[in-house]
C-alpha positions in Angstrom: -7.6 -0.6 14.5 -10.1 -2.6 12.6 -13.4 -0.7 12.7 -15.1 -2.8 9.9 -14.6 -6.5 10.3 -11.3 -7.4 8.8 -10.7 -4.4 7.0 -7.7 -2.5 8.6 -7.4 1.0 8.9 -4.9 2.8 6.4 -4.6 6.3 4.9 -6.4 6.6 1.9 -3.6 7.0 -0.4 -1.9 3.9 0.8 -5.3 1.8 0.5 -5.8 3.1 -3.1 -2.2 2.3 -4.1 -2.4 -1.0 -2.5 -5.7 -1.6 -4.6 -4.2 -0.2 -7.7 -1.3 -2.8 -7.3 -3.8 -5.8 -7.0 -2.9 -6.4 -3.5 -5.2 -7.4 -0.6 -4.8 -5.1 2.2 -6.3 -7.1 4.8 -4.1 -9.9 3.9 -1.0 -7.9 4.1 -2.3 -6.5 7.5 -2.9 -9.9 8.9 0.2 -11.8 7.5 2.7 -9.2 7.8 1.4 -6.7 10.7 4.8 -4.8 11.1 5.3 -4.1 7.7 1.7 -3.0 7.3 2.4 -0.7 10.3 5.5 0.8 8.8 3.6 1.3 5.5 0.9 3.2 7.4 3.3 5.4 9.4 5.4 6.4 6.4 2.2 7.3 4.4 0.8 9.3 7.5 3.9 11.3 7.7 4.7 11.6 4.0 5.6 15.1 2.6 4.4 13.9 -1.0 0.7 13.5 -0.5 -0.3 16.2 -3.0 1.8 14.6 -5.7 0.6 11.2 -4.7 -3.1 12.3 -5.0 -2.3 13.5 -8.5 -0.5 10.3 -9.4 -3.4 8.3 -7.9 -5.8 10.1 -10.2 -4.0 9.6 -13.4 -2.0 6.4 -13.1 -2.8 4.7 -9.6 -0.1 1.6 -10.4 2.3 4.0 -12.0 5.9 4.7 -10.8 6.4 5.7 -7.2 10.0 6.9 -7.1 9.2 9.5 -4.8 7.0 7.4 -2.3 8.7 6.3 0.8 6.8 3.1 0.6 7.5 2.4 -3.1 10.1 -0.1 -2.6 8.1 -2.1 -0.2 5.1 -2.0 -2.2 7.0 -2.9 -5.2 8.4 -6.0 -3.3 5.0 -7.0 -2.0 3.6 -6.9 -5.5 6.5 -9.2 -6.7 6.2 -11.7 -3.9 2.3 -11.6 -4.1 2.4 -12.7 -7.6 5.2 -15.4 -6.8 2.7 -16.9 -4.2 0.0 -17.3 -6.7 2.2 -19.3 -8.9 3.2 -21.8 -6.1 
């Protein structure tokens, strides 16, 4: 599922949200493939895509309380920054 080298396929809202949070989508897909697959699946079947699109346009790294991936993305963001400190 990697049409362009190491860049994994992801729904556009997920890719934009990951980038806005300062995460590396390719690194997540490579190091945590099952988590990335779950993120992709939840985004694909999400019923809040319209709200997500609006939020991505106004505040891409803003709160994601409605997002089924919100908790995981917040955890990855915190874990990502901790790794850079070690």
